[in-house]
KEKOLMAR-705939 format. One line per field, with one value per residue (C-alpha): residue in one letter; x, y, z negated. Coordinates in nm, 2 decimals. Layout:
% KEKOLMAR-705939
resn: c(A / ...)
px: c(X / ...)
py: c(Y / ...)
pz: c(Z / ...)
END
This chain:
% KEKOLMAR-705939
resn: c(X / X / X / X / X / X / X / X / X / X / X / X / X / X / X / X / X / X / X / X / X / X / X / X / X / X / X / X / X / X / X / X / X / X / X / X / X / X / X / X / X / X / X / X / X / X / X / X / X / X / X / X / X / X / X / X / X / X / X / X / X / X / X / X / X / X / X / X / X / X / X / X / X / X / X / X / X / X / X / X / X / X / X / X / X / X / X / X / X / X / X / X / X / X / X / X / X / X / X / X / X / X / X / X / X / X / X / X / X / X / X / X / X / X / X / X / X / X / X / X / X / X / X / X / X / X / X / X / X / X / X / X / X / X / X / X / X / X / X / X / X / X / X / X / X / X / X / X / X / X / X / X / X / X / X / X / X / X / X / X / X / X / X / X / X / X / X / X / X / X / X / X / X / X / X / X / X / X / X / X / X / X / X / X / X / X / X / X / X / X / X / X / X / X / X / X / X / X / X / X / X / X / X / X / X / X / X / X / X / X / X / X / X / X / X / X / X / X / X / X / X / X / X / X / X / X / X / X / X / X / X / X / X / X / X / X / X / X / X / X / X / X / X / X / X / X / X / X / X / X / X / X / X / X / X / X / X / X / X / X / X / X / X / X / X / X / X / X / X / X / X / X / X / X / X / X / X / X / X / X / X / X / X / X / X / X / X / X / X / X / X / X / X / X / X / X / X / X / X / X / X / X / X / X / X / X / X / X / X / X / X / X / X / X / X / X / X / X / X / X / X / X / X / X / X / X / X / X / X / X / X / X / X / X / X / X / X / X / X / X / X / X)
px: c(5.63 / 5.29 / 5.06 / 4.71 / 4.40 / 4.09 / 3.78 / 3.45 / 3.26 / 3.49 / 3.56 / 3.93 / 4.26 / 4.28 / 4.51 / 4.41 / 4.45 / 4.47 / 4.26 / 4.24 / 3.91 / 3.80 / 3.64 / 3.43 / 3.41 / 3.19 / 3.32 / 3.15 / 2.93 / 3.22 / 3.29 / 3.65 / 3.74 / 4.06 / 4.20 / 4.28 / 4.40 / 4.15 / 4.22 / 3.99 / 3.95 / 4.07 / 3.81 / 3.48 / 3.57 / 3.45 / 3.63 / 3.90 / 4.06 / 4.44 / 4.56 / 4.84 / 4.58 / 4.36 / 4.64 / 4.72 / 4.35 / 4.37 / 4.67 / 4.50 / 4.20 / 4.41 / 4.59 / 4.26 / 4.14 / 4.47 / 4.44 / 4.08 / 4.17 / 4.48 / 4.72 / 5.08 / 5.11 / 5.25 / 5.52 / 5.65 / 5.64 / 5.85 / 6.08 / 6.17 / 6.41 / 6.59 / 6.60 / 6.77 / 6.95 / 6.80 / 6.64 / 6.27 / 6.32 / 6.58 / 6.35 / 6.07 / 6.29 / 6.42 / 6.07 / 5.98 / 5.74 / 5.71 / 6.00 / 5.78 / 5.54 / 5.71 / 5.74 / 5.37 / 5.32 / 5.56 / 5.36 / 5.05 / 4.88 / 4.74 / 4.89 / 4.67 / 4.66 / 4.91 / 5.17 / 5.09 / 5.16 / 5.50 / 5.61 / 5.49 / 5.67 / 6.00 / 6.00 / 5.93 / 6.16 / 6.51 / 6.62 / 6.33 / 6.45 / 6.80 / 6.69 / 6.49 / 6.80 / 7.03 / 6.79 / 6.71 / 7.06 / 7.08 / 6.78 / 6.97 / 7.32 / 7.61 / 7.65 / 7.28 / 7.32 / 7.63 / 7.49 / 7.17 / 7.35 / 7.56 / 7.24 / 7.04 / 7.35 / 7.36 / 6.99 / 7.02 / 7.36 / 7.41 / 7.05 / 7.11 / 7.21 / 6.90 / 6.67 / 6.81 / 6.81 / 6.45 / 6.50 / 6.81 / 6.61 / 6.34 / 6.59 / 6.76 / 6.43 / 6.37 / 6.72 / 6.66 / 6.33 / 6.49 / 6.20 / 5.93 / 5.76 / 5.45 / 5.45 / 5.21 / 5.47 / 5.75 / 5.56 / 5.52 / 5.88 / 6.01 / 5.78 / 5.90 / 6.26 / 6.22 / 6.03 / 6.29 / 6.58 / 6.47 / 6.54 / 6.86 / 7.04 / 7.20 / 7.00 / 6.71 / 6.75 / 6.55 / 6.31 / 6.03 / 5.68 / 5.46 / 5.11 / 4.81 / 4.59 / 4.33 / 4.60 / 4.83 / 5.15 / 5.22 / 5.54 / 5.46 / 5.81 / 5.80 / 5.45 / 5.58 / 5.90 / 5.78 / 5.41 / 5.35 / 5.71 / 5.80 / 6.02 / 6.09 / 6.26 / 6.44 / 6.59 / 6.65 / 7.02 / 7.14 / 7.49 / 7.40 / 7.13 / 7.38 / 7.65 / 7.41 / 7.39 / 7.75 / 7.85 / 7.51 / 7.46 / 7.68 / 7.70 / 7.44 / 7.20 / 7.23 / 7.18 / 6.86 / 6.72 / 6.79 / 6.61 / 6.31 / 6.29 / 6.33 / 6.07 / 5.80 / 5.90 / 5.74 / 5.39 / 5.18 / 5.09 / 4.74 / 4.86 / 5.11 / 4.83 / 4.62 / 4.92 / 5.00 / 4.63 / 4.63 / 4.92 / 4.88 / 5.05 / 4.83 / 4.52 / 4.48 / 4.48 / 4.30 / 3.96 / 4.06 / 4.26 / 4.23 / 4.01 / 4.26 / 4.61 / 4.69 / 4.63 / 4.74 / 4.70 / 4.60 / 4.72 / 5.08 / 5.25 / 5.49 / 5.83 / 5.82 / 5.51 / 5.68 / 5.99 / 5.79 / 5.57 / 5.86 / 6.06 / 5.77 / 5.74 / 6.11 / 6.08 / 5.76 / 5.93 / 6.26 / 6.45 / 6.82 / 6.91 / 6.74 / 6.72 / 6.45 / 6.22 / 6.09 / 5.92 / 5.71 / 5.63 / 5.50 / 5.28 / 5.15 / 5.06 / 4.87 / 4.65 / 4.59 / 4.24 / 4.40 / 4.58 / 4.45 / 4.24 / 4.22)
py: c(0.66 / 0.83 / 0.70 / 0.61 / 0.50 / 0.31 / 0.52 / 0.31 / 0.58 / 0.60 / 0.23 / 0.27 / 0.38 / 0.76 / 1.03 / 1.17 / 1.45 / 1.40 / 1.54 / 1.45 / 1.37 / 1.27 / 0.92 / 0.77 / 0.40 / 0.21 / -0.10 / -0.28 / 0.02 / 0.26 / 0.53 / 0.60 / 0.91 / 0.94 / 1.12 / 0.95 / 1.04 / 1.01 / 0.98 / 1.21 / 1.13 / 1.43 / 1.35 / 1.31 / 1.43 / 1.11 / 0.90 / 0.67 / 0.37 / 0.39 / 0.09 / 0.25 / 0.50 / 0.20 / 0.05 / 0.38 / 0.41 / 0.06 / 0.17 / 0.50 / 0.31 / 0.08 / 0.38 / 0.54 / 0.23 / 0.22 / 0.58 / 0.55 / 0.25 / 0.42 / 0.17 / 0.25 / 0.35 / 0.11 / 0.37 / 0.35 / -0.03 / -0.04 / 0.23 / 0.09 / -0.19 / 0.08 / 0.32 / 0.07 / -0.13 / -0.46 / -0.73 / -0.81 / -1.16 / -1.05 / -0.76 / -1.01 / -1.23 / -0.93 / -0.83 / -1.18 / -1.24 / -1.52 / -1.51 / -1.39 / -1.17 / -0.85 / -0.96 / -1.00 / -0.65 / -0.51 / -0.69 / -0.50 / -0.71 / -0.48 / -0.55 / -0.58 / -0.28 / -0.43 / -0.50 / -0.16 / 0.02 / -0.15 / -0.06 / 0.30 / 0.34 / 0.19 / 0.39 / 0.72 / 0.65 / 0.54 / 0.51 / 0.26 / 0.07 / 0.06 / -0.09 / -0.36 / -0.43 / -0.47 / -0.68 / -0.90 / -0.93 / -1.30 / -1.36 / -1.24 / -1.29 / -1.08 / -0.93 / -0.82 / -0.68 / -0.48 / -0.33 / -0.23 / -0.09 / 0.13 / 0.25 / 0.34 / 0.52 / 0.72 / 0.81 / 0.91 / 1.08 / 1.36 / 1.33 / 0.98 / 1.08 / 1.30 / 1.04 / 0.76 / 0.98 / 0.94 / 0.56 / 0.61 / 0.84 / 0.58 / 0.31 / 0.51 / 0.55 / 0.17 / 0.12 / 0.36 / 0.18 / -0.16 / -0.23 / -0.16 / 0.10 / 0.10 / 0.24 / 0.51 / 0.62 / 0.60 / 0.83 / 1.09 / 1.08 / 1.11 / 1.41 / 1.58 / 1.51 / 1.67 / 1.97 / 2.05 / 1.99 / 2.32 / 2.48 / 2.32 / 2.21 / 2.41 / 2.20 / 1.97 / 1.60 / 1.53 / 1.71 / 1.46 / 1.62 / 1.41 / 1.34 / 1.42 / 1.14 / 1.12 / 1.01 / 1.30 / 1.31 / 1.00 / 0.93 / 0.69 / 0.56 / 0.45 / 0.30 / 0.08 / -0.01 / -0.08 / -0.17 / -0.53 / -0.59 / -0.75 / -0.46 / -0.63 / -0.92 / -0.70 / -0.46 / -0.70 / -0.73 / -0.38 / -0.44 / -0.53 / -0.26 / 0.01 / -0.11 / -0.06 / 0.31 / 0.37 / 0.72 / 0.79 / 1.10 / 1.39 / 1.47 / 1.75 / 1.53 / 1.24 / 1.48 / 1.61 / 1.26 / 1.15 / 1.47 / 1.40 / 1.04 / 1.13 / 1.40 / 1.22 / 0.86 / 0.82 / 0.87 / 0.61 / 0.64 / 0.75 / 1.03 / 1.15 / 1.15 / 1.38 / 1.60 / 1.65 / 1.70 / 2.01 / 2.16 / 2.41 / 2.23 / 1.93 / 2.09 / 2.34 / 2.05 / 1.78 / 1.88 / 1.76 / 1.46 / 1.11 / 0.87 / 0.60 / 0.58 / 0.29 / 0.45 / 0.82 / 1.04 / 1.39 / 1.67 / 1.71 / 1.94 / 2.17 / 2.18 / 2.56 / 2.54 / 2.29 / 2.52 / 2.83 / 2.64 / 2.48 / 2.79 / 2.98 / 2.70 / 2.73 / 3.11 / 3.08 / 2.83 / 3.00 / 2.69 / 2.73 / 2.37 / 2.05 / 1.95 / 2.22 / 2.02 / 1.84 / 2.17 / 2.18 / 1.80 / 1.84 / 2.13 / 1.95 / 1.65 / 1.86 / 1.99 / 1.65 / 1.50 / 1.18 / 1.36 / 1.28 / 1.54 / 1.60)
pz: c(1.92 / 1.90 / 1.63 / 1.71 / 1.52 / 1.62 / 1.66 / 1.62 / 1.80 / 2.10 / 2.08 / 2.15 / 2.01 / 1.99 / 1.87 / 1.53 / 1.28 / 0.90 / 0.62 / 0.25 / 0.09 / -0.25 / -0.28 / -0.56 / -0.60 / -0.86 / -1.02 / -1.30 / -1.37 / -1.39 / -1.13 / -1.02 / -0.83 / -0.62 / -0.32 / 0.01 / 0.36 / 0.64 / 1.01 / 1.22 / 1.60 / 1.80 / 2.07 / 1.89 / 1.54 / 1.38 / 1.12 / 1.27 / 1.12 / 1.05 / 0.87 / 0.66 / 0.52 / 0.43 / 0.24 / 0.06 / -0.03 / -0.20 / -0.40 / -0.49 / -0.62 / -0.83 / -0.98 / -1.06 / -1.24 / -1.44 / -1.53 / -1.64 / -1.86 / -2.00 / -1.84 / -1.74 / -1.38 / -1.12 / -1.04 / -1.40 / -1.40 / -1.08 / -1.20 / -1.54 / -1.42 / -1.21 / -1.50 / -1.73 / -1.46 / -1.55 / -1.34 / -1.35 / -1.50 / -1.76 / -1.86 / -1.92 / -2.13 / -2.33 / -2.42 / -2.52 / -2.23 / -1.98 / -1.73 / -1.43 / -1.63 / -1.53 / -1.17 / -1.16 / -1.29 / -1.03 / -0.76 / -0.87 / -1.14 / -1.40 / -1.75 / -2.06 / -2.29 / -2.52 / -2.25 / -2.10 / -2.43 / -2.46 / -2.10 / -2.15 / -2.48 / -2.36 / -2.04 / -2.22 / -2.52 / -2.41 / -2.78 / -2.84 / -2.54 / -2.67 / -3.00 / -2.81 / -2.60 / -2.89 / -3.09 / -2.79 / -2.64 / -2.71 / -2.47 / -2.17 / -2.02 / -2.14 / -1.80 / -1.79 / -2.14 / -2.06 / -1.74 / -1.91 / -2.21 / -1.98 / -1.80 / -2.11 / -2.26 / -1.94 / -1.97 / -2.33 / -2.27 / -2.52 / -2.66 / -2.79 / -3.14 / -3.20 / -3.04 / -3.26 / -3.58 / -3.66 / -3.69 / -3.91 / -4.14 / -4.18 / -4.23 / -4.51 / -4.70 / -4.66 / -4.81 / -5.10 / -5.18 / -5.13 / -4.89 / -5.15 / -4.93 / -4.71 / -4.35 / -4.47 / -4.73 / -4.47 / -4.23 / -4.50 / -4.63 / -4.28 / -4.23 / -4.54 / -4.45 / -4.11 / -4.26 / -4.52 / -4.28 / -4.12 / -4.45 / -4.58 / -4.27 / -3.99 / -3.74 / -3.80 / -3.85 / -3.54 / -3.31 / -3.24 / -3.31 / -3.53 / -3.41 / -3.63 / -3.76 / -4.03 / -4.27 / -4.18 / -3.97 / -3.76 / -3.57 / -3.29 / -3.28 / -3.65 / -3.61 / -3.33 / -3.51 / -3.87 / -3.85 / -3.97 / -4.08 / -4.41 / -4.53 / -4.87 / -4.68 / -4.42 / -4.68 / -4.97 / -4.89 / -4.99 / -4.87 / -4.52 / -4.50 / -4.62 / -4.38 / -4.09 / -4.17 / -4.26 / -4.15 / -4.01 / -4.22 / -4.32 / -4.69 / -4.69 / -4.48 / -4.73 / -5.02 / -4.86 / -4.79 / -5.15 / -5.28 / -5.06 / -5.17 / -5.54 / -5.51 / -5.30 / -5.32 / -5.66 / -5.52 / -5.33 / -4.96 / -5.06 / -5.28 / -5.02 / -4.77 / -4.99 / -5.04 / -4.67 / -4.58 / -4.80 / -4.61 / -4.33 / -4.04 / -4.09 / -4.24 / -3.95 / -3.70 / -3.89 / -3.76 / -3.41 / -3.53 / -3.41 / -3.60 / -3.69 / -3.83 / -3.60 / -3.26 / -3.28 / -2.98 / -2.88 / -3.12 / -3.25 / -3.49 / -3.30 / -3.46 / -3.47 / -3.69 / -3.93 / -3.95 / -4.03 / -4.29 / -4.48 / -4.48 / -4.64 / -4.90 / -4.98 / -5.03 / -5.24 / -5.47 / -5.48 / -5.35 / -5.36 / -5.27 / -5.18 / -5.54 / -5.58 / -5.35 / -5.67 / -5.78 / -5.47 / -5.49 / -5.84 / -5.74 / -5.43 / -5.64 / -5.89 / -5.61 / -5.45 / -5.51 / -5.65 / -5.93 / -6.28 / -6.44 / -6.81)
END
């Protein structure tokens, strides 16, 4: 069937060619630019009206608004239930939202920034979704849980262990501190653990790149997972906490984590911040860092830079084992602006 469009100039349906043009629409004083398909009358060369293109233009405008506001795309919203093999309503319940909330988002309603951030994070981080699935499994049916568990395991596949490892490292520090630890300290200890794992382990503990904030390295996964939690309550039962991480680490990994904790865990989050801000991987990027600890974005520390820096440190301090990390910690503390002078 030959497609036709209505030409206002010719006042009839006509055959047409297609061209792409950039449109700009103003809404509430903000201009949004986006590309649309336009039907061109083959007889007069004027713009013709083709309804499918009008509908596409509406969707393109909505996506431009979402992008400008930093909201998750409609494509990701619609893809996530397929990605993790879970229905719209069970997904809403799993996330602790109203039963039809996710359905409304799939139908085109724009989510708030808070809801958007949750969807974006869980879509991009299957390990984070898995943790939400396990914690919220009582909110959905056993069949829905099993199907989604199989799907997310398939997505993670062989990468699951390394994706989950950053959470296990953070959990271990919470256990060692018996929950007496701030999220700022937790970020720094995790950073040092990753950095020195390039020195003392055959392969790093995990490969996630920390983002750079004014307070130093920030792992977005940990910010989402631990911010606002009462860690003293959650990790007060040492037996339960330790059982959760049984066999999570090999002997040399556990030795490294204990050495990092013993070396740096005696300092407050503020002192640790001063220490990392003096270090090259962070100091060289801090001029373009974001302005808050709470909402990190933009620059990251490439793992290769971390590897090179911590290996230089190990050579400079003659480190033979992870127990020698304490020598560097003492030196870094003495150079921090919060160290006592006398």
